[in-house]
N, CA, C and O of each residue as an XYZ file, in Angstrom:
828
protein
N      19.315     17.685      8.216
C      18.143     17.223      7.461
C      17.762     18.239      6.393
O      17.443     17.870      5.263
N      17.796     19.543      6.759
C      17.449     20.587      5.799
C      18.418     20.594      4.626
O      18.019     20.825      3.484
N      19.713     20.337      4.913
C      20.723     20.311      3.863
C      20.451     19.158      2.897
O      20.632     19.310      1.689
N      20.022     18.014      3.414
C      19.726     16.850      2.569
C      18.548     17.154      1.656
O      18.582     16.831      0.469
N      17.504     17.775      2.204
C      16.331     18.122      1.403
C      16.703     19.116      0.308
O      16.244     19.006     -0.829
N      17.556     20.104      0.671
C      17.982     21.093     -0.305
C      18.784     20.439     -1.418
O      18.603     20.762     -2.592
N      19.669     19.522     -1.052
C      20.488     18.831     -2.045
C      19.620     18.020     -3.000
O      19.831     18.053     -4.212
N      18.651     17.298     -2.463
C      17.766     16.495     -3.295
C      16.958     17.378     -4.237
O      16.695     16.995     -5.377
N      16.571     18.539     -3.772
C      15.823     19.471     -4.611
C      16.672     19.963     -5.771
O      16.187     20.066     -6.898
N      17.930     20.266     -5.504
C      18.826     20.777     -6.540
C      19.108     19.720     -7.598
O      19.003     20.010     -8.790
N      19.464     18.494     -7.194
C      19.822     17.469     -8.163
C      18.609     16.940     -8.897
O      18.744     16.382     -9.986
N      17.440     17.102     -8.332
C      16.240     16.624     -9.007
C      15.876     17.489    -10.195
O      15.237     17.000    -11.127
N      16.263     18.768    -10.198
C      15.997     19.649    -11.312
C      14.522     19.751    -11.599
O      13.728     20.122    -10.734
N      14.153     19.411    -12.852
C      12.771     19.568    -13.285
C      11.809     18.716    -12.468
O      10.637     19.065    -12.326
N      12.299     17.591    -11.925
C      11.423     16.705    -11.171
C      10.975     17.316     -9.846
O       9.983     16.888     -9.255
N      11.725     18.330     -9.384
C      11.400     18.915     -8.089
C      10.175     19.821     -8.165
O       9.571     20.142     -7.141
N       9.812     20.230     -9.371
C       8.682     21.134     -9.522
C       7.389     20.340     -9.641
O       7.283     19.409    -10.439
N       6.424     20.722     -8.841
C       5.145     20.039     -8.873
C       4.399     20.379    -10.145
O       4.300     21.548    -10.519
N       3.875     19.371    -10.810
C       3.154     19.588    -12.060
C       1.759     20.135    -11.792
O       1.138     19.827    -10.775
N       1.282     20.949    -12.722
C      -0.103     21.394    -12.679
C      -0.988     20.229    -13.093
O      -0.497     19.287    -13.715
N      -2.272     20.261    -12.768
C      -3.187     19.199    -13.214
C      -3.189     19.026    -14.730
O      -3.308     17.905    -15.224
N      -3.058     20.138    -15.477
C      -3.051     20.056    -16.942
C      -1.830     19.306    -17.448
O      -1.948     18.419    -18.294
N      -0.661     19.658    -16.935
C       0.568     18.998    -17.381
C       0.597     17.538    -16.950
O       1.059     16.676    -17.697
N       0.103     17.259    -15.745
C       0.047     15.878    -15.260
C      -0.872     15.035    -16.145
O      -0.559     13.885    -16.454
N      -2.008     15.613    -16.551
C      -2.927     14.896    -17.433
C      -2.278     14.627    -18.789
O      -2.397     13.533    -19.339
N      -1.596     15.630    -19.316
C      -0.922     15.473    -20.598
C       0.117     14.348    -20.524
O       0.200     13.508    -21.420
N       0.899     14.344    -19.455
C       1.913     13.301    -19.279
C       1.272     11.920    -19.211
O       1.776     10.970    -19.808
N       0.180     11.808    -18.497
C      -0.521     10.526    -18.388
C      -1.015     10.057    -19.756
O      -0.920      8.875    -20.083
N      -1.538     10.980    -20.543
C      -2.094     10.634    -21.850
C      -1.011     10.213    -22.839
O      -1.213      9.277    -23.614
N       0.139     10.895    -22.822
C       1.128     10.723    -23.878
C       2.093      9.572    -23.626
O       2.708      9.073    -24.568
N       2.241      9.139    -22.371
C       3.182      8.060    -22.073
C       2.474      6.710    -22.111
O       1.303      6.591    -21.752
N       3.223      5.689    -22.560
C       2.669      4.343    -22.650
C       3.061      3.687    -23.958
O       3.907      4.195    -24.694
N       2.437      2.548    -24.240
C       2.657      1.811    -25.484
C       1.398      1.898    -26.332
O       0.286      1.719    -25.833
N       1.582      2.177    -27.626
C       0.451      2.349    -28.534
C       0.763      1.672    -29.862
O       1.912      1.665    -30.303
N      -0.259      1.104    -30.500
C      -0.085      0.621    -31.870
C      -1.404      0.742    -32.635
O      -2.465      0.937    -32.044
N      -1.314      0.622    -33.957
C      -2.497      0.763    -34.811
C      -2.883     -0.553    -35.466
O      -3.403     -0.569    -36.581
N      -2.627     -1.668    -34.765
C      -2.914     -2.986    -35.338
C      -4.395     -3.150    -35.671
O      -4.726     -3.786    -36.672
N      -5.295     -2.593    -34.857
C      -6.727     -2.703    -35.137
C      -7.066     -1.980    -36.436
O      -7.867     -2.469    -37.234
N      -6.469     -0.837    -36.643
C      -6.697     -0.082    -37.875
C      -6.201     -0.862    -39.092
O      -6.888     -0.939    -40.111
N      -5.010     -1.436    -38.980
C      -4.430     -2.181    -40.097
C      -5.256     -3.417    -40.421
O      -5.509     -3.706    -41.590
N      -5.680     -4.152    -39.389
C      -6.514     -5.345    -39.612
C      -7.812     -4.960    -40.314
O      -8.253     -5.651    -41.233
N      -8.425     -3.859    -39.883
C      -9.670     -3.404    -40.507
C      -9.450     -3.045    -41.968
O     -10.304     -3.332    -42.807
N      -8.330     -2.429    -42.285
C      -8.029     -2.056    -43.667
C      -7.794     -3.292    -44.535
O      -8.283     -3.375    -45.662
N      -7.038     -4.248    -43.995
C      -6.782     -5.479    -44.745
C      -8.080     -6.230    -44.989
O      -8.310     -6.753    -46.080
N      -8.928     -6.282    -43.965
C     -10.224     -6.950    -44.093
C     -11.087     -6.287    -45.164
O     -11.833     -6.955    -45.880
N     -10.971     -4.956    -45.262
C     -11.745     -4.201    -46.255
C     -11.158     -4.300    -47.655
O     -11.772     -3.856    -48.625
N      -9.971     -4.881    -47.757
C      -9.391     -5.119    -49.074
C      -8.256     -4.209    -49.477
O      -7.695     -4.376    -50.560
N      -7.890     -3.228    -48.623
C      -6.799     -2.330    -48.972
C      -6.152     -1.762    -47.722
O      -6.793     -1.045    -46.955
N      -4.875     -2.085    -47.517
C      -4.141     -1.507    -46.401
C      -3.599     -0.139    -46.796
O      -2.844     -0.017    -47.760
N      -3.986      0.881    -46.051
C      -3.588      2.251    -46.356
C      -2.394      2.685    -45.505
O      -1.453      3.297    -46.009
N      -2.441      2.365    -44.217
C      -1.415      2.817    -43.289
C      -0.439      1.686    -42.957
O      -0.810      0.513    -42.998
N       0.797      2.033    -42.631
C       1.737      1.000    -42.180
C       1.378      0.540    -40.772
O       0.699      1.255    -40.035
N       1.830     -0.641    -40.406
C       1.726     -1.059    -39.020
C       2.697     -0.190    -38.229
O       3.885     -0.141    -38.547
N       2.202      0.494    -37.203
C       3.014      1.473    -36.488
C       2.909      1.259    -34.976
O       1.854      0.903    -34.452
N       4.027      1.486    -34.298
C       4.103      1.310    -32.843
C       4.799      2.523    -32.238
O       5.814      2.987    -32.757
N       4.251      3.032    -31.143
C       4.906      4.061    -30.329
C       5.193      3.476    -28.953
O       4.307      2.907    -28.315
N       6.429      3.617    -28.501
C       6.802      3.297    -27.120
C       7.267      4.603    -26.487
O       8.375      5.070    -26.753
N       6.426      5.182    -25.657
C       6.697      6.491    -25.048
C       6.957      6.331    -23.557
O       6.116      5.805    -22.828
N       8.114      6.782    -23.109
C       8.475      6.687    -21.699
C       9.054      8.008    -21.223
O       9.674      8.737    -21.997
N       8.851      8.316    -19.946
C       9.486      9.482    -19.342
C      11.008      9.333    -19.411
O      11.553      8.269    -19.120
N      11.681     10.416    -19.801
C      13.135     10.369    -19.947
C      13.812     11.528    -19.218
O      14.991     11.798    -19.447
N      13.083     12.209    -18.350
C      13.664     13.342    -17.624
C      14.897     12.912    -16.833
O      15.856     13.674    -16.711
N      14.871     11.700    -16.301
C      16.008     11.211    -15.524
C      17.240     10.950    -16.385
O      18.338     10.777    -15.856
N      17.070     10.921    -17.702
C      18.200     10.711    -18.610
C      18.820     12.024    -19.074
O      19.802     12.021    -19.817
N      18.249     13.148    -18.638
C      18.734     14.465    -19.066
C      19.348     15.185    -17.866
O      18.662     15.437    -16.875
N      20.622     15.513    -17.952
C      21.296     16.210    -16.858
C      21.403     17.708    -17.176
O      21.248     18.139    -18.319
N      21.673     18.471    -16.131
C      21.828     19.931    -16.244
C      20.560     20.622    -16.743
O      20.620     21.615    -17.469
N      19.415     20.079    -16.340
C      18.146     20.720    -16.680
C      17.987     21.971    -15.818
O      18.212     21.908    -14.609
N      17.604     23.111    -16.412
C      17.444     24.338    -15.620
C      16.417     24.174    -14.510
O      15.357     23.584    -14.716
N      16.733     24.696    -13.341
C      15.815     24.652    -12.229
C      14.529     25.390    -12.588
O      14.571     26.511    -13.095
N      13.393     24.762    -12.325
C      12.125     25.422    -12.566
C      11.550     25.215    -13.951
O      10.489     25.757    -14.262
N      12.227     24.438    -14.795
C      11.658     24.155    -16.112
C      10.325     23.439    -15.940
O      10.264     22.386    -15.304
N       9.274     23.991    -16.492
C       7.921     23.499    -16.243
C       7.522     22.491    -17.315
O       6.697     22.781    -18.182
N       8.123     21.298    -17.243
C       7.823     20.301    -18.255
C       8.491     18.973    -17.974
O       9.017     18.742    -16.885
N       8.464     18.102    -18.972
C       9.075     16.782    -18.839
C       9.556     16.306    -20.206
O       9.075     16.759    -21.244
N      10.515     15.383    -20.184
C      11.069     14.801    -21.395
C      10.515     13.391    -21.584
O      10.254     12.683    -20.612
N      10.339     12.989    -22.843
C      10.068     11.589    -23.138
C      10.927     11.153    -24.318
O      11.301     11.957    -25.172
N      11.225      9.867    -24.342
C      11.776      9.236    -25.543
C      10.627      8.509    -26.215
O       9.961      7.666    -25.615
N      10.410      8.859    -27.481
C       9.400      8.155    -28.266
C      10.120      7.243    -29.247
O      10.816      7.712    -30.148
N       9.948      5.941    -29.070
C      10.439      4.974    -30.042
C       9.299      4.701    -31.028
O       8.252      4.176    -30.648
N       9.511      5.058    -32.281
C       8.492      4.839    -33.302
C       8.989      3.796    -34.295
O      10.096      3.900    -34.824
N       8.154      2.790    -34.538
C       8.484      1.717    -35.468
C       7.390      1.637    -36.528
O       6.201      1.656    -36.210
N       7.806      1.546    -37.796
C       6.860      1.461    -38.902
C       7.226      0.260    -39.770
O       8.389      0.067    -40.127
N       6.218     -0.543    -40.102
C       6.452     -1.736    -40.905
C       5.573     -1.694    -42.143
O       4.345     -1.690    -42.055
N       6.224     -1.664    -43.298
C       5.547     -1.725    -44.594
C       5.975     -3.021    -45.267
O       7.159     -3.356    -45.278
N       5.015     -3.749    -45.828
C       5.311     -5.040    -46.446
C       6.400     -4.895    -47.504
O       6.355     -4.016    -48.364
N       7.381     -5.795    -47.407
C       8.474     -5.799    -48.369
C       9.624     -4.880    -48.023
O      10.607     -4.805    -48.762
N       9.511     -4.167    -46.889
C      10.569     -3.241    -46.481
C      11.013     -3.553    -45.059
O      10.233     -4.088    -44.272
N      12.267     -3.224    -44.717
C      12.711     -3.425    -43.328
C      11.977     -2.479    -42.387
O      11.417     -1.472    -42.822
N      11.982     -2.802    -41.102
C      11.344     -1.944    -40.108
C      12.019     -0.581    -40.099
O      13.245     -0.485    -40.043
N      11.215      0.463    -40.155
C      11.710      1.828    -40.122
C      11.658      2.325    -38.678
O      10.581      2.513    -38.113
N      12.829      2.533    -38.093
C      12.949      2.981    -36.702
C      13.166      4.483    -36.667
O      14.082      4.998    -37.310
N      12.314      5.199    -35.907
C      12.443      6.645    -35.777
C      12.331      7.031    -34.304
O      11.224      7.216    -33.798
N      13.454      7.153    -33.618
C      13.409      7.567    -32.207
C      13.484      9.083    -32.074
O      14.112      9.761    -32.887
N      12.830      9.606    -31.029
C      12.808     11.050    -30.800
C      13.013     11.339    -29.315
O      12.644     10.539    -28.455
N      13.605     12.490    -29.034
C      13.623     13.043    -27.682
C      12.759     14.296    -27.702
O      13.049     15.252    -28.421
N      11.689     14.280    -26.904
C      10.744     15.391    -26.852
C      10.781     16.060    -25.480
O      10.971     15.408    -24.454
N      10.595     17.372    -25.495
C      10.330     18.122    -24.268
C       8.937     18.716    -24.387
O       8.631     19.397    -25.366
N       8.091     18.463    -23.393
C       6.764     19.070    -23.326
C       6.757     20.056    -22.162
O       6.987     19.673    -21.015
N       6.491     21.326    -22.460
C       6.469     22.386    -21.454
C       5.089     23.034    -21.398
O       4.448     23.257    -22.425
N       4.649     23.329    -20.184
C       3.422     24.107    -20.049
C       3.756     25.586    -20.111
O       4.653     26.068    -19.420
N       3.018     26.298    -20.953
C       3.237     27.724    -21.131
C       1.975     28.504    -20.793
O       0.932     27.922    -20.494
N       2.082     29.816    -20.844
C       0.963     30.685    -20.480
C      -0.247     30.406    -21.369
O      -0.112     30.185    -22.573
N      -1.418     30.419    -20.760
C      -2.648     30.240    -21.519
C      -3.065     28.793    -21.703
O      -3.894     28.492    -22.562
N      -2.503     27.890    -20.906
C      -2.887     26.486    -21.008
C      -2.349     25.788    -22.239
O      -2.951     24.837    -22.736
N      -1.198     26.266    -22.737
C      -0.559     25.659    -23.902
C       0.505     24.669    -23.443
O       1.297     24.972    -22.550
N       0.523     23.481    -24.054
C       1.620     22.525    -23.861
C       2.460     22.562    -25.128
O       1.997     22.173    -26.200
N       3.696     23.032    -25.000
C       4.557     23.204    -26.175
C       5.516     22.031    -26.317
O       6.151     21.607    -25.351
N       5.610     21.515    -27.542
C       6.512     20.402    -27.874
C       7.767     20.927    -28.541
O       7.696     21.680    -29.512
N       8.931     20.523    -28.010
C      10.220     20.775    -28.645
C      10.859     19.441    -28.995
O      10.904     18.531    -28.167
N      11.351     19.327    -30.217
C      12.044     18.121    -30.670
C      13.525     18.433    -30.792
O      13.903     19.513    -31.247
N      14.367     17.483    -30.384
C      15.806     17.712    -30.404
C      16.504     16.855    -31.457
O      16.076     15.742    -31.761
N      17.588     17.404    -32.004
C      18.405     16.664    -32.955
C      19.189     15.588    -32.206
O      19.719     15.825    -31.121
N      19.250     14.406    -32.808
C      19.934     13.283    -32.151
C      20.982     12.678    -33.085
O      21.184     11.464    -33.108
N      21.637     13.537    -33.845
C      22.596     13.062    -34.842
C      23.825     12.395    -34.229
O      24.506     11.616    -34.894
N      24.106     12.696    -32.972
C      25.307     12.150    -32.333
C      25.127     10.705    -31.885
O      26.093     10.058    -31.479
N      23.907     10.195    -31.953
C      23.628      8.838    -31.501
C      23.129      7.971    -32.663
O      22.499      8.468    -33.597
N      23.418      6.684    -32.588
C      22.834      5.752    -33.536
C      21.374      5.519    -33.154
O      21.020      5.546    -31.976
N      20.537      5.290    -34.157
C      19.115      5.080    -33.881
C      18.898      3.942    -32.893
O      18.037      4.024    -32.017
N      19.686      2.879    -33.042
C      19.501      1.694    -32.199
C      19.834      1.967    -30.739
O      19.414      1.218    -29.856
N      20.589      3.038    -30.477
C      20.977      3.371    -29.109
C      19.878      4.141    -28.367
O      19.826      4.142    -27.137
N      19.005      4.792    -29.136
C      18.019      5.678    -28.520
C      16.775      4.879    -28.174
O      15.767      4.911    -28.879
N      16.885      4.153    -27.053
C      15.798      3.311    -26.559
C      15.558      3.631    -25.089
O      16.466      4.023    -24.355
N      14.330      3.454    -24.695
C      13.991      3.700    -23.300
C      14.667      2.730    -22.350
O      14.941      3.076    -21.201
N      14.939      1.513    -22.818
C      15.552      0.523    -21.940
C      17.083      0.561    -21.979
O      17.741     -0.307    -21.406
N      17.648      1.567    -22.653
C      19.099      1.736    -22.685
C      19.512      2.533    -21.451
O      19.415      3.760    -21.429
N      19.971      1.827    -20.438
C      20.289      2.473    -19.158
C      21.557      3.319    -19.208
O      21.818      4.092    -18.286
N      22.346      3.185    -20.270
C      23.564      3.988    -20.395
C      23.323      5.269    -21.189
O      24.212      6.113    -21.298
N      22.125      5.410    -21.740
C      21.817      6.576    -22.551
C      21.574      7.798    -21.666
O      20.801      7.736    -20.710
N      22.237      8.907    -21.991
C      22.018     10.147    -21.251
C      22.230     11.338    -22.168
O      22.913     11.243    -23.189
N      21.639     12.452    -21.791
C      21.737     13.677    -22.562
C      22.131     14.821    -21.637
O      21.795     14.821    -20.452
N      22.844     15.792    -22.190
C      23.196     17.006    -21.458
C      22.338     18.133    -22.012
O      22.459     18.497    -23.182
N      21.473     18.683    -21.171
C      20.547     19.723    -21.628
C      21.283     20.893    -22.268
O      20.800     21.482    -23.236
N      22.459     21.233    -21.725
C      23.199     22.391    -22.232
C      23.737     22.156    -23.637
O      24.136     23.106    -24.310
N      23.754     20.898    -24.093
C      24.268     20.595    -25.428
C      23.173     20.161    -26.398
O      23.449     19.891    -27.566
N      21.939     20.094    -25.920
C      20.845     19.714    -26.801
C      20.550     20.841    -27.786
O      20.569     22.020    -27.433
N      20.277     20.447    -29.031
C      19.952     21.406    -30.092
C      18.579     21.047    -30.639
O      18.352     19.916    -31.067
N      17.674     22.000    -30.623
C      16.334     21.723    -31.143
C      16.376     21.523    -32.644
O      17.295     21.989    -33.319
N      15.381     20.830    -33.161
C      15.313     20.537    -34.586
C      15.347     21.820    -35.407
O      14.678     22.801    -35.084
N      16.130     21.792    -36.462
C      16.248     22.969    -37.326
C      15.091     23.056    -38.323
O      14.889     24.100    -38.943
N      14.344     21.987    -38.479
C      13.234     21.968    -39.441
C      11.876     21.964    -38.749
O      10.981     22.714    -39.138
N      11.715     21.125    -37.728
C      10.442     21.069    -37.023
C      10.442     22.098    -35.903
O      11.169     21.949    -34.921
N       9.643     23.128    -36.044
C       9.657     24.242    -35.105
C       8.818     24.001    -33.856
O       8.660     24.901    -33.031
N       8.284     22.804    -33.713
C       7.520     22.478    -32.522
C       6.028     22.526    -32.759
O       5.563     22.802    -33.865
N       5.286     22.253    -31.701
C       3.824     22.211    -31.786
C       3.246     22.685    -30.466
O       3.853     22.514    -29.409
N       2.064     23.282    -30.538
C       1.344     23.746    -29.348
C       0.044     22.955    -29.205
O      -0.786     22.933    -30.114
N      -0.117     22.309    -28.053
C      -1.316     21.516    -27.774
C      -2.232     22.291    -26.842
O      -1.775     22.976    -25.927
N      -3.526     22.174    -27.084
C      -4.523     22.766    -26.195
C      -5.478     21.675    -25.720
O      -5.663     20.656    -26.386
N      -6.073     21.907    -24.571
C      -6.996     20.966    -23.952
C      -8.424     21.352    -24.302
O      -8.820     22.505    -24.128
N      -9.198     20.392    -24.795
C     -10.615     20.604    -25.078
C     -11.412     19.916    -23.974
O     -11.531     18.690    -23.979
N     -11.960     20.675    -23.030
C     -12.668     20.056    -21.903
C     -13.953     19.349    -22.314
O     -14.403     18.434    -21.625
N     -14.544     19.759    -23.420
C     -15.782     19.132    -23.876
C     -15.527     17.711    -24.375
O     -16.216     16.768    -23.986
N     -14.515     17.577    -25.251
C     -14.181     16.262    -25.802
C     -13.181     15.507    -24.942
O     -12.945     14.315    -25.141
N     -12.589     16.228    -23.966
C     -11.540     15.650    -23.114
C     -10.381     15.140    -23.962
O      -9.924     14.007    -23.807
N      -9.917     16.005    -24.863
C      -8.814     15.670    -25.762
C      -7.778     16.782    -25.776
O      -8.088     17.947    -25.525
N      -6.534     16.398    -26.077
C      -5.490     17.360    -26.404
C      -5.385     17.413    -27.924
O      -5.486     16.388    -28.598
N      -5.181     18.623    -28.461
C      -5.214     18.794    -29.912
C      -4.129     19.756    -30.380
O      -3.751     20.689    -29.671
N      -3.635     19.506    -31.600
C      -2.737     20.450    -32.241
C      -2.881     20.352    -33.745
O      -3.081     19.268    -34.293
N      -2.780     21.483    -34.404
C      -2.571     21.544    -35.847
C      -1.394     22.487    -36.032
O      -1.531     23.701    -35.879
N      -0.235     21.922    -36.363
C       1.005     22.697    -36.337
C       1.730     22.608    -37.677
O       2.403     21.615    -37.952
N       1.597     23.646    -38.518
C       2.335     23.678    -39.787
C       3.771     24.133    -39.579
O       4.039     25.001    -38.748
N       4.701     23.541    -40.340
C       6.107     23.913    -40.270
C       6.629     24.115    -41.688
O       6.554     23.209    -42.518
N       7.152     25.294    -41.960
C       7.743     25.597    -43.261
C       9.178     25.087    -43.277
O      10.023     25.578    -42.528
N       9.455     24.097    -44.134
C      10.777     23.488    -44.184
C      11.697     24.181    -45.181
O      12.885     23.869    -45.254
N      11.157     25.112    -45.942
C      11.958     25.794    -46.947
C      11.953     25.057    -48.271
O      11.579     23.886    -48.339
N      12.373     25.753    -49.333
C      12.444     25.170    -50.681
C      11.120     24.561    -51.120
O      11.093     23.532    -51.794
N      10.021     25.205    -50.731
C       8.714     24.734    -51.159
C       8.163     23.560    -50.376
O       7.109     23.021    -50.715
N       8.887     23.153    -49.309
C       8.473     22.003    -48.511
C       7.742     22.479    -47.253
O       8.114     23.479    -46.639
N       6.699     21.740    -46.890
C       5.914     22.068    -45.712
C       5.523     20.776    -44.999
O       5.135     19.792    -45.628
N       5.633     20.805    -43.678
C       5.238     19.654    -42.850
C       4.186     20.113    -41.860
O       4.368     21.115    -41.168
N       3.081     19.376    -41.795
C       2.006     19.725    -40.859
C       1.687     18.534    -39.960
O       1.405     17.436    -40.440
N       1.735     18.767    -38.659
C       1.357     17.760    -37.676
C      -0.044     18.072    -37.176
O      -0.297     19.151    -36.642
N      -0.954     17.114    -37.354
C      -2.309     17.225    -36.820
C      -2.510     16.055    -35.869
O      -2.427     14.894    -36.268
N      -2.774     16.372    -34.616
C      -2.836     15.314    -33.603
C      -3.984     15.567    -32.628
O      -4.280     16.703    -32.257
N      -4.610     14.480    -32.235
C      -5.697     14.544    -31.263
C      -5.616     13.277    -30.422
O      -5.551     12.175    -30.966
N      -5.618     13.423    -29.108
C      -5.519     12.203    -28.314
C      -6.251     12.286    -26.987
O      -6.425     13.348    -26.389
N      -6.667     11.102    -26.565
C      -7.281     10.891    -25.268
C      -6.339     10.015    -24.455
O      -5.200      9.783    -24.859
N      -6.801      9.535    -23.331
C      -5.982      8.646    -22.519
C      -5.807      7.279    -23.157
O      -4.885      6.544    -22.802
N      -6.683      6.925    -24.099
C      -6.661      5.576    -24.674
C      -6.280      5.533    -26.147
O      -6.002      4.459    -26.680
N      -6.262      6.686    -26.813
C      -6.077      6.673    -28.263
C      -5.338      7.921    -28.742
O      -5.593      9.032    -28.279
N      -4.412      7.707    -29.687
C      -3.722      8.798    -30.345
C      -4.111      8.804    -31.820
O      -4.042      7.773    -32.490
N      -4.514      9.954    -32.318
C      -4.796     10.130    -33.739
C      -3.735     11.062    -34.294
O      -3.673     12.231    -33.915
N      -2.887     10.546    -35.204
C      -1.716     11.289    -35.656
C      -1.681     11.346    -37.181
O      -1.660     10.314    -37.853
N      -1.675     12.557    -37.710
C      -1.559     12.754    -39.147
C      -0.355     13.643    -39.420
O      -0.309     14.792    -38.982
N       0.620     13.102    -40.147
C       1.811     13.845    -40.530
C       1.804     13.986    -42.050
O       1.902     12.997    -42.777
N       1.689     15.211    -42.514
C       1.582     15.471    -43.945
C       2.762     16.300    -44.438
O       3.117     17.316    -43.840
N       3.357     15.854    -45.528
C       4.455     16.576    -46.155
C       3.986     17.045    -47.530
O       3.445     16.267    -48.315
N       4.204     18.325    -47.806
C       3.822     18.894    -49.096
C       5.043     19.486    -49.789
O       5.940     20.028    -49.143
N       5.062     19.374    -51.099
C       6.080     20.035    -51.906
C       5.385     20.931    -52.917
O       4.635     20.450    -53.766
N       5.630     22.220    -52.830
C       4.995     23.196    -53.715
C       3.476     23.043    -53.726
O       2.830     23.131    -54.770
N       2.919     22.806    -52.514
C       1.476     22.704    -52.366
C       0.897     21.352    -52.718
O      -0.314     21.160    -52.602
N       1.723     20.401    -53.146
C       1.244     19.067    -53.509
C       1.592     18.070    -52.422
O       2.749     17.962    -52.015
N       0.590     17.343    -51.953
C       0.800     16.355    -50.894
C       1.628     15.187    -51.419
O       1.292     14.591    -52.442
N       2.720     14.862    -50.707
C       3.569     13.749    -51.129
C       3.586     12.621    -50.099
O       4.243     11.601    -50.309
N       2.869     12.796    -48.988
C       2.723     11.715    -48.018
C       1.896     10.598    -48.632
O       0.968     10.854    -49.400
N       2.233      9.353    -48.293
C       1.576      8.197    -48.904
C       0.122      8.040    -48.481
O      -0.633      7.330    -49.145
N      -0.287      8.681    -47.402
C      -1.683      8.610    -46.949
C      -2.104      9.993    -46.427
O      -1.264     10.801    -46.033
N      -3.406     10.243    -46.433
C      -3.904     11.561    -46.009
C      -4.942     11.471    -44.899
O      -5.725     12.399    -44.696
N      -4.946     10.352    -44.180
C      -5.811     10.169    -43.021
C      -4.943      9.766    -41.829
O      -3.847      9.240    -42.021
N      -5.409     10.002    -40.612
C      -4.559      9.770    -39.430
C      -4.263      8.288    -39.184
O      -5.058      7.411    -39.521
N      -3.111      8.042    -38.596
C      -2.817      6.742    -38.000
C      -3.497      6.741    -36.629
O      -3.315      7.667    -35.838
N      -4.280      5.695    -36.356
C      -5.023      5.611    -35.094
C      -4.317      4.613    -34.176
O      -4.392      3.401    -34.377
N      -3.640      5.140    -33.180
C      -2.928      4.309    -32.206
C      -3.838      4.042    -31.003
O      -4.448      4.963    -30.460
N      -3.919      2.793    -30.601
C      -4.676      2.404    -29.411
C      -3.690      2.035    -28.307
O      -2.703      1.341    -28.552
N      -3.960      2.500    -27.101
C      -3.071      2.180    -25.976
C      -3.102      0.681    -25.694
O      -4.169      0.079    -25.580
N      -1.912      0.089    -25.584
C      -1.812     -1.326    -25.222
C      -1.195     -1.503    -23.838
O      -1.238     -2.588    -23.260
N      -0.613     -0.405    -23.310
C       0.008     -0.474    -21.986
C       0.025      0.904    -21.363
O       0.507      1.069    -20.242
């Protein structure tokens, strides 16, 4: 019996480690289905649509990652992001994220390069999709983000600037609760904002 328990602990990898209340809360908040349809309807009603119709499908993906180091204090998710702008095809942007709890109550986000896969393959419902942790390469441009917990507002927050080089800068500003994600992604070139909008996309949880 002891051998069976030991074996299950080894093959479980990151899943074998008990999450802290902070990491468990973060996982609960970030996973699920979200869209900004209410925001888009309000904009259209007001006479001007500013943001695209956007959808996030976030699911735990730790079980899709093999050879995870024992004791890694975090979890993986696949984020399927869909953006629809009138007159254009749906823009699909899938991501593999690792969220780790670090010293000082920080939840650190790492994004991985997925060049070896077609975008259409990187879906949560793709049961044949798997990753090898030892071969994952973090993004060469997005250096990650650090989230902190605000107990007063009961929100997780980050403002994370990333220098992309050649005068390019990307800043992620995010704030979320269990029911809503506020996400602002801004790209600047030589100090000039080139993103089509400068206010957050407001995602409401639908599932």
